[in-house]
NUMARMI-941276 format. One line per 5 residues: their letters; for each residue z, y, x of N, C-alpha, C. Coordinates in nm, 2 decimals. Atoms other than C-alpha are relative to their C-alpha. Example, Ala and Ser with C-alpha at 12.3 -4.5 7.8 and 13.67 -1.06 7.14 Angstrom:
as> 0.00,-0.12,0.09,0.78,-0.45,1.23,0.00,0.12,0.09  0.00,-0.11,-0.09,0.71,-0.11,1.37,0.08,0.11,-0.08 .
! end
This chain:
mttqe> -0.04,0.01,-0.12,18.74,5.25,-2.21,0.10,0.14,0.00  -0.07,-0.11,-0.03,19.00,5.50,-2.09,-0.07,0.13,0.06  0.05,-0.16,-0.06,18.90,5.90,-1.98,0.02,-0.11,0.12  -0.04,0.02,-0.14,19.10,5.73,-1.63,-0.17,-0.10,0.07  0.13,0.13,-0.02,18.82,5.44,-1.64,-0.13,0.01,0.01 .
iatrl> 0.14,-0.06,-0.03,18.52,5.61,-1.71,0.03,0.09,0.11  -0.01,-0.06,-0.09,18.63,5.86,-1.45,-0.02,-0.12,0.14  -0.02,0.06,-0.10,18.69,5.55,-1.20,-0.16,-0.07,0.00  0.15,0.06,0.01,18.36,5.37,-1.31,-0.11,0.12,0.03  0.12,-0.07,-0.04,18.12,5.70,-1.30,0.03,0.02,0.17 .
vefck> -0.01,-0.07,-0.16,18.26,5.83,-0.91,-0.05,-0.19,0.05  0.07,0.12,-0.07,18.16,5.43,-0.84,-0.15,0.01,0.00  0.18,0.00,-0.01,17.81,5.48,-0.95,-0.05,0.10,0.06  0.07,-0.13,-0.03,17.75,5.85,-0.83,0.05,-0.06,0.20  0.00,0.02,-0.11,17.90,5.71,-0.48,-0.15,-0.12,0.05 .
eeqyg> 0.10,0.13,-0.05,17.63,5.41,-0.49,-0.13,0.03,-0.02  0.15,-0.08,0.05,17.34,5.68,-0.63,-0.02,-0.06,-0.08  0.09,0.08,0.09,17.29,5.47,-0.90,0.03,0.10,-0.19  -0.03,-0.08,0.10,17.28,5.74,-1.16,-0.03,-0.01,-0.12  0.12,0.08,0.13,17.03,5.59,-1.43,0.14,-0.13,-0.04 .
kahre> -0.08,0.10,0.03,17.32,5.32,-1.44,0.11,0.08,-0.07  -0.14,-0.09,0.03,17.62,5.59,-1.53,-0.03,0.04,-0.13  0.01,-0.09,0.15,17.43,5.73,-1.78,-0.03,-0.12,-0.11  0.00,0.11,0.09,17.33,5.39,-1.97,0.13,-0.03,-0.01  -0.11,0.06,0.05,17.67,5.27,-1.97,0.07,0.04,-0.02 .
lyapn> -0.13,-0.08,0.03,17.93,5.57,-1.98,-0.05,0.15,-0.08  0.03,-0.13,0.09,17.71,5.87,-2.19,-0.03,-0.07,-0.14  0.05,0.02,0.15,17.70,5.88,-2.57,-0.16,0.03,-0.03  0.14,-0.01,0.02,17.34,5.91,-2.73,-0.02,0.11,-0.02  0.06,-0.12,0.06,17.38,6.24,-2.83,0.08,0.08,0.12 .
aisie> -0.03,-0.04,-0.08,17.50,6.38,-2.51,-0.06,0.09,0.05  0.09,-0.12,-0.07,17.44,6.72,-2.31,0.01,0.01,0.15  0.00,-0.05,-0.16,17.37,6.84,-1.97,0.01,0.14,-0.03  0.03,-0.11,-0.05,17.41,7.15,-1.85,0.03,0.03,0.12  0.00,-0.03,-0.12,17.30,7.31,-1.55,0.03,0.14,0.02 .
pfamg> -0.06,-0.13,-0.06,17.40,7.62,-1.37,-0.10,0.08,-0.06  0.08,-0.10,0.03,17.09,7.81,-1.49,-0.14,-0.12,0.02  0.12,0.08,-0.02,16.71,7.67,-1.53,-0.07,0.02,0.10  0.05,0.03,-0.11,16.54,7.57,-1.26,-0.13,-0.06,0.06  0.10,0.14,-0.05,16.24,7.40,-1.10,-0.04,-0.07,-0.11 .
gyeke> 0.06,0.10,0.09,16.08,7.27,-1.42,0.15,-0.03,-0.04  -0.11,0.06,0.07,16.46,7.20,-1.55,0.04,0.10,-0.09  -0.09,-0.08,0.11,16.62,7.35,-1.85,0.10,0.05,0.01  -0.16,-0.07,-0.03,16.96,7.51,-1.84,0.08,-0.15,-0.08  -0.09,0.11,0.13,17.07,7.23,-2.16,-0.14,-0.07,0.01 .
tkgld> 0.11,0.12,0.03,16.91,6.89,-2.17,0.08,-0.08,-0.13  -0.11,0.06,0.12,17.04,6.72,-2.52,-0.11,-0.11,-0.04  0.04,0.12,0.05,17.02,6.34,-2.58,0.02,-0.10,0.11  -0.03,0.10,-0.11,17.08,6.05,-2.36,-0.14,-0.01,0.06  0.13,0.05,-0.04,16.71,5.96,-2.33,-0.05,0.12,0.07 .
aiiak> 0.09,-0.12,-0.01,16.61,6.31,-2.24,0.10,0.06,0.16  -0.09,0.00,-0.11,16.91,6.30,-1.97,-0.05,-0.11,0.10  0.03,0.08,-0.06,16.79,5.97,-1.84,-0.11,0.04,0.05  0.12,-0.08,-0.04,16.46,6.14,-1.80,0.00,0.07,0.12  -0.03,-0.12,-0.10,16.57,6.45,-1.63,0.05,-0.09,0.13 .
gkkfe> -0.09,0.07,-0.15,16.79,6.21,-1.36,-0.16,-0.09,0.05  0.06,0.06,-0.08,16.48,6.01,-1.28,-0.11,0.11,0.09  0.10,-0.10,-0.09,16.25,6.35,-1.22,0.07,0.04,0.12  -0.07,-0.04,-0.13,16.51,6.47,-0.98,-0.02,-0.15,0.15  -0.02,0.14,-0.07,16.54,6.10,-0.83,-0.18,0.01,0.07 .
seveq> 0.12,0.02,-0.05,16.15,6.11,-0.78,0.00,0.11,0.11  0.03,-0.10,-0.11,16.17,6.44,-0.61,0.06,-0.02,0.17  -0.10,0.02,-0.08,16.44,6.32,-0.34,-0.09,-0.08,0.11  0.11,0.06,-0.13,16.22,6.23,-0.03,0.09,-0.10,0.08  -0.10,0.13,-0.10,16.55,6.07,0.16,0.13,0.06,-0.03 .
sfgvt> -0.14,0.03,0.02,16.90,6.05,0.09,0.08,-0.03,0.11  -0.07,0.00,-0.13,17.15,6.10,0.38,0.12,-0.08,-0.07  -0.11,0.03,0.05,17.42,6.00,0.16,0.08,0.11,-0.12  -0.05,-0.08,0.12,17.67,6.18,-0.12,0.17,-0.05,0.07  -0.12,-0.04,0.01,18.04,6.28,-0.09,0.10,0.01,-0.13 .
lsnpl> -0.06,-0.06,0.12,18.26,6.31,-0.39,0.18,-0.02,0.03  -0.16,-0.01,-0.01,18.65,6.42,-0.42,0.06,-0.11,-0.14  -0.05,0.10,0.12,18.89,6.21,-0.62,0.00,0.05,-0.12  0.04,-0.07,0.11,18.85,6.30,-0.98,0.14,0.06,-0.05  -0.17,-0.09,0.10,19.11,6.54,-1.17,-0.02,-0.11,-0.13 .
vtkns> 0.03,0.03,0.15,19.14,6.42,-1.55,0.13,-0.04,-0.04  -0.10,-0.03,0.11,19.30,6.47,-1.81,-0.01,-0.10,-0.12  -0.03,0.11,0.11,19.32,6.29,-2.16,-0.16,0.01,-0.06  0.16,-0.04,0.03,18.93,6.44,-2.23,-0.10,0.02,0.08  0.06,-0.07,-0.10,18.80,6.57,-1.91,0.01,-0.09,0.15 .
iafif> -0.01,0.01,-0.17,18.71,6.47,-1.56,-0.08,0.12,0.07  0.02,-0.10,-0.10,18.65,6.70,-1.30,-0.05,-0.06,0.17  0.00,0.06,-0.11,18.50,6.60,-0.95,-0.06,0.07,0.06  0.06,-0.10,-0.05,18.36,6.79,-0.63,-0.15,-0.13,0.04  0.09,0.09,-0.05,18.00,6.62,-0.53,-0.08,0.07,0.05 .
tmdvk> 0.09,0.00,-0.12,17.80,6.65,-0.24,-0.10,-0.10,0.05  0.11,0.06,-0.06,17.46,6.56,-0.16,-0.05,0.01,0.14  0.08,-0.03,-0.09,17.30,6.54,0.18,-0.14,-0.06,-0.02  0.11,0.07,0.04,16.95,6.51,0.11,-0.15,0.09,0.05  0.12,-0.04,-0.06,16.58,6.57,0.21,-0.08,0.04,-0.14 .
mkgre> 0.13,0.00,0.08,16.36,6.72,-0.12,-0.14,0.00,0.06  0.16,-0.04,-0.01,15.97,6.66,-0.12,-0.03,0.16,0.05  0.04,-0.14,-0.05,15.85,6.99,0.06,0.08,0.08,0.02  -0.12,-0.15,-0.04,16.19,7.15,0.17,0.06,-0.11,0.11  -0.08,0.03,-0.08,16.41,7.10,0.43,0.11,-0.10,-0.01 .
retmt> -0.08,0.04,0.11,16.67,6.87,0.44,0.16,0.11,-0.01  -0.10,-0.08,0.01,17.00,7.04,0.32,0.12,-0.09,-0.12  -0.12,0.04,-0.03,17.35,7.00,0.20,0.00,0.08,-0.18  -0.07,-0.05,0.09,17.44,7.04,-0.18,0.08,-0.02,-0.08  -0.12,-0.02,0.09,17.74,7.12,-0.37,0.01,0.02,-0.14 .
elcvy> 0.01,-0.02,0.17,17.82,7.09,-0.73,0.14,0.00,-0.05  -0.06,0.04,0.10,18.15,7.09,-0.95,-0.05,-0.06,-0.11  0.06,0.04,0.14,18.09,6.84,-1.20,0.11,-0.01,-0.10  -0.06,0.00,0.10,18.24,6.85,-1.54,-0.03,-0.09,-0.10  0.03,0.08,0.04,18.26,6.59,-1.76,0.10,0.02,-0.16 .
evkdd> -0.06,0.02,0.12,18.37,6.57,-2.15,-0.01,-0.16,-0.07  -0.05,0.13,0.07,18.51,6.24,-2.29,0.01,0.02,-0.17  -0.04,0.01,0.14,18.49,6.16,-2.66,-0.01,-0.14,-0.04  0.05,0.16,0.08,18.51,5.80,-2.85,-0.04,-0.08,0.13  0.02,0.10,-0.09,18.53,5.63,-2.52,-0.15,0.01,0.11 .
kivse> 0.15,-0.04,-0.09,18.17,5.80,-2.37,0.00,0.14,0.04  0.03,-0.14,-0.02,18.09,6.10,-2.20,-0.08,0.07,-0.11  0.07,-0.06,0.13,17.98,6.35,-2.44,-0.09,0.12,0.03  0.10,-0.13,-0.09,17.89,6.66,-2.18,0.04,-0.04,0.18  0.01,0.00,-0.18,17.80,6.69,-1.81,-0.01,0.18,0.00 .
qffm> 0.07,-0.11,-0.04,17.83,7.06,-1.67,0.00,0.02,0.14  -0.03,-0.01,-0.12,17.77,7.12,-1.32,0.01,0.17,0.06  -0.05,-0.11,-0.06,17.88,7.44,-1.12,-0.02,-0.03,0.14  0.08,-0.02,-0.16,17.70,7.56,-0.78,0.12,0.11,0.06 .
! end
């Protein structure tokens, strides 16, 4: 897949809130995920697809209700993808909130090898 094809598929998965499917289909086994900082039981860096999938499942288990997501059109270069991702969500034990992140992905050998989130 080209980087543009990966970007298109990733955006589709995110709009459908199918993050696990995105991980399994689009990510390399040795991918890394980098958060802005360690918080709430999440490390700043998560290494390996299995660990990224587990992190995603943990996050999803903490969501009490999702009111939808929005994504900007992706910016795509030869090996990079970026978009703004906004979630309208109620996390367990918290008030409803809007979370917005800049999501940046690196692609190598037709797979996502890194994701990094900026608030």
